[in-house]
SEVO-128981 format. One record per residue: x, y, z of N, C-alpha, C in turn; residue in one letter. Coordinates in pm, whole numbers, plus 50000, padded with zeros to 5 digits. Each point is the difference from the previous one (the first is absolute). Example, Ala and Ser with C-alpha at 12.3 -4.5 7.8 and 13.67 -1.06 7.14 Angstrom:
% residues 2
513194943150780499115011950000500905012050000A;499655010549928500825011950006499235010950073S;
This chain:
% residues 318
706097566777869500055003049858500484987849922M;499504998949876500464989349912501305003949933G;500304993049893501275002149932499905011149895R;501165004349951500075010449898500414993849868I;499165001549898500334995549865500495012149921A;501224999349949500595011349928500124996649853V;499295007549916500084998149856500825011349938T;500454997949878500835009849932501124993049926G;501005007649963501074994449918501124994150084S;500704990649937501294994950048500935001249881V;501135006450018500865002649884501485000150038A;500814997149901501445002350010500305013449934Y;500745008550070500395013049945501494999849969D;500335001849873501405001049961500335014849978T;500905005350084500335014250001501385001949939I;500075008349896501275002949934500245015049999M;501265004050015500365014250001500905003049881V;499535009249916500765004449883500815012450040F;501344999649991500835011250046500075011349898P;498855004049951499925010849902498615006050002G;499645006649893498695006349989499304995149874R;498784995450017499234995249886499895010849892F;499865012450045499775011049906501145001849902S;501204995350036501155001349912500074988949895E;499114990150012500054988549909498714998449919H;498995007750035498744999249927499815012849921I;499914998949868499845011749915498535003749991L;499625011950044498585003950003499304998849866P;500705002549890499364999649869500004986149938D;500514990050076500054986349950499304990150094K;499105005050084499354991250098499114989449935T;499675001849872499204989949932500874988649947H;501335001350016500934989749951501034996750107L;499554998650125500954997950110500664986349991I;501325000050009500794987750010501225003450086N;499834999050132501005004950094500424988850095V;501284999450029500524990450096500765007650108S;499764996350127500685006450112500834989650075F;501265003150024500834991350083499895004750144Q;499604990950089499795003650140501164995450086V;500225007350108501114996950092499604990550111D;498745001050044499544991650110498674993649966T;499754988450058498734993049981499684992450128M;498815002250051499554993150120498654993649974E;499814988150052498704993349991499394999850139R;498815005950012499385001250131498634993550001R;499564996350118498654994950018499045011950013H;498884999249929499035010850004498604995249973G;499135009349965498584996949979499205004350121G;498865006449977499245005950110499564989850105T;499484988649956499504990150096501144994550085A;501114996749935501134994550074500605010450094A;500055012649956500535010550087499175001650127N;498685000449984499115001450116500154988050093V;500014988149942500134987950081501314999750077C;501085004249935501324999750064500015008550127Y;499495012449991500015008650118499024995250106S;498874994449959499084994150098500694988750077M;500754991949928500694988850064501055005050099A;500715010849965500975005750093499325004550128L;498745004249989499255004650117499304988650072L;500284987649960499494988550073498754993749945G;499395006049897498804994349939500424988649906E;499054991349967500254989549902498995001849885R;500275009549911499055003149894500004989249891P;498904999549928499874990749887500335007449871L;501024995549930500335005749870499084993749896L;499105007949945499014995049904500265006549865C;501024995249931500445006049875500434989049904A;500155003649874500434990549898501505001349976A;500694988649996501464999849983500384989149900V;501235000849953500524989549913500414987850081G;499614988449955500304987850076501494996750000A;500715004249897501404995749986501035010250044H;499585012350030500995010050038499695006950133D;499074994350076499585006550124500624993750124F;500684988949986500444992250116500865008050098A;501035006849950500895007550090499265011550067D;499215006949922499205011250053499044994850107Y;499344989049969499074994150095500704996050129E;501184994349988500754995950118500275011550093G;500355011549944500255011850081498725004650070M;498875000349927498755004450059499554990550112L;500114987349975499624990150101500875001450125V;501275002849979500945001150113499635011350094A;499425010949946499635011250088498604998550057V;499214990349946498704997450060498805001849909G;500225001249869498895001549905499484986149962V;498684998449995499374987649957499775000749849D;500714991849924499925000349854499164988649943T;499294992850084499294988249952498875003349903T;499485012450004498905003749912500475006649870E;501295001249980500515005849876499664991049882A;499585006049889499694992749878501284998449920L;500394987549973501264997349931499724996249855R;500585007749908499774997949857501204992749940C;499754988149946501094991849947500635005749873D;499225007349922500485004349868500385014849994D;500005006850113500355014250002500965002850115L;500805010449983500895004150106499335010150092G;500605002250115499555010450092500195013649933T;499095009250026500085013349940501375006250025A;500435008549907501325006050012500015014049941A;500735009050067500205013649951501495002049976A;500325006049887501405002949964500125015249990F;500715005750097500025014650017501425005249980I;500175008949905501295006549977499885014750037T;500885004650087500005013850049501265007149956T;499885012649956501195007549960500435009550111D;501015008249973500565008750103499055011250041L;498955002449922499035010250034498734994150059E;500084987250039498894992650060498834997949903D;500255001449870499014995849902499994984849994N;498854994249972499904985449998499344995149872Q;500524988849951499374992649892499694986250056I;498734996249999499574987650063499264991149901T;500354987350003499254989849926499404990650103A;498714997049988499324991550097499434987749931F;500354988450057499484987249952498984995150102Y;498734999149960498954996250095500114985450039A;500334991549907500154985850031498804994350072G;500274993150110498934993350075498975009750055A;500375012550022499065009750055498765001349912M;500154997749870498865001149909498914989850031A;500344989850079499034989750036499565000950146R;500225011450061499685001550143498524998450029A;499155001549898498574997850021499694985450031A;500994991349983499834986050037500154997550149G;500395010350076500114998850146498605001750060V;499494989450061498645000050054500055001750152D;499605011750048500035002650143498884992950075L;498914997049931498824994550068500244985950051T;501054993549952500304986650047500914999750122G;500375011850049500905000950116499175002650125I;500204992350103499225001550123500655010050094S;499185005750089500455008650108500735012549951D;499505006549896500575012649953499085011550043V;500555009450075499205011550044500385012849927S;501205000249941500475012049929500594996049865D;499685007849898500564998149867500675013049957V;501224998949954500705011549942500004998149849V;499475009749927500054999849854500965010949957V;501194995849957501025009349951500104999349850G;500965007349945500185000649855500244986149943A;499194996549899500014986549945499395000849860D;499824988649935499294999849873498595005750024A;499515008949914498705006450023498854990350022P;499954988949924498904990550019500104993250135D;501234997850048500184993850132499565009750110A;500315012649985499595009850101498485000850008M;499345000049885498545000349999499424987850070A;500564988349971499514987650060500215000050151L;501165004150045500314999250143499245010550081H;499665011249939499105009650066498644993450021I;499504993649896498704993150008500044988750102E;501074992350000500104988750092500095004650144Q;500695011150026500095004850139498625003650052S;499155005649914498645003350041499204987450025A;500164990049914499304987350017500394993350131T;501275001050036500524993950122499725008450124M;499465012149982499795009450109501315003250073R;501075000549922501305003650055500225015049984A;500745005950090500315014349990501025001949887R;499725009449911500855002149884500915012150021L;501294997849982500965010949989500335001549852T;499695011549944500145002249856501155009749976F;501034995249928501185008249971500374998049853A;499275006449908500204997449856501315005349944P;500595010150062501335005149966500195002149850A;501074994049946500375002749861499014994349899Q;499054992250044499014994649907498785009149982Q;499965011250069498855009049988499695003649854I;501005003649918499675003549861499494988249918P;500344987750040499644988349921498674993850039S;499475003750116498764993950048498795005649927L;499064991549961498735005149950499315008350107P;499185009649958499315008650096499204992150102D;499324989449952499144992450091500814992650106E;501234995849966500844993250099500495009950105T;500445011749956500485010050094498875004450092L;498815002249945498855003950082499634989050099Q;500024987549953499664988850088500974998950116A;501305002049973500994999450107499755010650105G;499695012149955499725010950093498714997550077L;499014994349935498714997350066500144989250107D;500794989849971500104988450090501055001750110C;500905009449982501165000850089499655004750140A;500594993450096500025004550140501135010050017W;501084997949922501175008750006500525002049858L;500185012549961500605003749872501355006350028V;501044995549930501365005150024500635004249868V;500685011550002500735004549883500855012150037G;500965003249915500755012350023499215011849945N;500505012150023499245011749960499765000849849D;500974995549920499844999949854498934990149958Y;500034988250061499014989749967498595004450039E;499875006750114498675004550042499475010849906M;500905008249945499565009949902499554993149871E;500704989449960499564992449883498624993950023M;499764994850120498694994550033498945010949991I;500315012050051499035010949994499675003649854R;501035000649918499775003549860499214989149926Q;500284987350034499314988949933498554998650044R;499745002050130498684996850055499205012150043T;500675011550016499325011850052499845000050150G;500534989650067499844999050145501145007150071R;499655009550085500995007150079500304992350129T;501045004550069500324993950129498845001650098L;499335011349993498855002250088498924989649975E;499784996749874498984990149967500454985950038Q;501274997249977500514986650031499994997450150L;500365010050078500084997750145498614998650064R;498975004549928498644998050050499584985549988A;500734992549918499674986049975500864990550084H;501225004250035500904991350075501285007450034G;501044992550025501305005650036500875001449876L;500665011549988500895002749887501365004150055V;501054993249953501365003250042500755005649880A;500545012050016500755006649893501435002150047V;500954994449928501405001450038500635011749925T;500965006650067500665011749943501524998650008H;500504987949978501444997850002500625003750133G;501085007849993500715003950121499245009650089G;498865005149952499195009050082498974992650085E;499954986849989499094992250083498744996149926G;498904999050072498754995449942498835006750069S;498834998649940498785005650059498914989549989A;499234998250108498944990250006498665007350010L;499134997349905498715007049990498864990450034Y;499125004350091498754992850025498935010050043N;498864994950044498905008850036500335009550115L;500974995950083500365008350116500935011549964D;500554999749879500925010749960501254994649936G;501105007250019501284996449939501054998250109V;500694988749997501074997350094501325000449925T;500875009350036501295001449934501044991750075V;500744991949926501014991250058501365003849943V;500945004050083501335003449947500764987749955P;500965002149913500874989049957500994996750110A;500284987150016501064996050093501345002149932A;500925007350063501285002949935500804987349970P;500604999549881500884989049962501455004550019A;500894990650024501405003650019500625005249871S;499474995549885500465004749869498914996749899A;499925007749894499054997149892500794994149885V;499884986849986500734992749895499094997149881V;498794995150027499094996249892498584999750057D;499125009049958498655000250055499044989849938P;500474992449902499134990549933499424989950098T;498684998850005499354990350087499615005450135G;500365012650031499655005550131498495000950016A;499305003249893498545000750007499364986750030G;500564989349945499484986550027500224996350146D;501165003650054500274997350142499055008050089A;499715012349961499065008350075498644993250007Y;499534994849887498724992849999500034988550100I;501094992449999500134988550090499895004350146A;500775010250038499985004450140498695006250041G;499445008449913498725006450031498904989850020L;499904990449910498944990050010500154991550125L;501224996050032500204991950121499685008050126L;500355012949999499655008450115498505001250017G;499285002149892498545001250007499364986850044L;500514988949948499464986950038500204997250149R;501095005350056500294997950142499205009350090A;499235009149940499195009150079500735012350049G;501175002949940500755011950041499255012649958A;500145011050073499425012749954500525003449861P;499225007949928500315002849860501415005749984L;500365009750083501325006149988501104989950028E;499814991650100501014990050034500164989849887A;498894996049938500084990649887500785006249885A;499765013049974500765006849896501495000750034G;500315001450127501405000550042500684986549982K;499244989150016500574986749973500394999249852V;499095004749913500315000049857501205008749968G;500055011750061501115009249978501334994050045S;499964993250113501244994350055500554988849913T;499154990649960500524988949918500435005249862I;499335010549950500405005849871501385006450009A;500355005450118501295006550014501164990249984S;499774987350033501044990049980500224997249852F;498935001149922500104997049856500925009849930V;499865012950029500755010049925501504999650032V;500384992950104501414999150038500764989449922E;499294991749923500664989049930499584999949854S;500704992249920499694999149858498914989549978R;499025003849922498934990749967498895000150102G;498804996349958498835000550090499974989150105P;500924990249989500074989450100501424998250052Q;500755010750001501374999350051500115003550146G;498895003750063500035004650139499774988650098H;500445002350122499804990550110499685008150125H;499164994650086499665006950124499624989750105A;500844998450101499664991350112499035007450092T;499464992750095499075006050096500645011750073S;501224998250046500675010550076500345012049911S;500394997349875500325011049908498765008149966E;498894993049977498745006949969499575008550119F;500044994450120499595007350120500875012450020R;501314998349984500915011250020499755011149898A;499764996449876499755010049895498705007550027R;498974992850036498705006150029500115009450121Y;500654995350105500155007950122500805012749975L;501074998849923500835011649969499255010149914E;499204995049905499305008849906498835007250065A;499274992950089498735005450048499935002150150F;501054996050073500045002450143499004992150080G;499584988549948499044991650069500224985549959E;499484990850080500124985849968499094996649881E;500444990949914499134995949888498884991150049P;498884999949929498934990850036500444985649972P;499394990750068500284985949973499224995949876T;500704999649888499344996949872499754985149989V;501054992650023499954985350000501334995750061T;500314987449996501254995450060501155003049907S;500505012550006501075004249910501214991050016I;500534995349887501114990650004501285007050044R;
């Protein structure tokens, strides 16, 4: 197999916790004149973004994926250093001198309500990432990104005759109909959670039955596991138990990483899903989508404990 090119977002996530309730500070009859300030008790800056999240977990599993995303030239150095240290190849990242790396500013209250501001920054130029100039690519992952970039990278994967993994996630509402349809038409593997797959059905009219007639569809159900649909039927994969549920953010991206590597290694469908489930279980135990770590022995032990069998050899797990 050739290399894996992973497209999508790279972002800094700033997480703040407001020790109160938004509803007590926002007057329903004055929402047209909002001027509200919240004092927060905690603030954390985390590494995030769909492309970087997928690459990070692939690297933990021993792969050396290509990060093919747009980033800020002046604020990406520390983030890049961490990715390179775990084994991600960042040489194909597009560096924008005049823009910063994308950033999300998320404030959560005591009732888990969230107010989020998102700065696209360099991500808005992700269509400048040209996959066709990269040699030896057999798989392309198209994750949530600028809509024009997603359309381009779907087209380029077809031109390159690379297998497309399509995971539009939170960008489903923003994608033009033709881009969403093209992704589904070209995909070898479509991945999404149950809510996202329902959005796809409503947008395109395509049911799971129709999608699985075209290729492989993976639907995640959080702590209830996942289901893999293809022409042979439905394969249900249980979730690998985590020692604690701290933060599920990014677990879906890790699942994509493990599932794809399992399939590339020729593992049976259920075993490939279990690889995704196992690496995702490490994510929910830590804060942030890239706060987890898994050595070869830890991964093997978790898989063996969860499923009562040895894991497939995905790659040279670090």
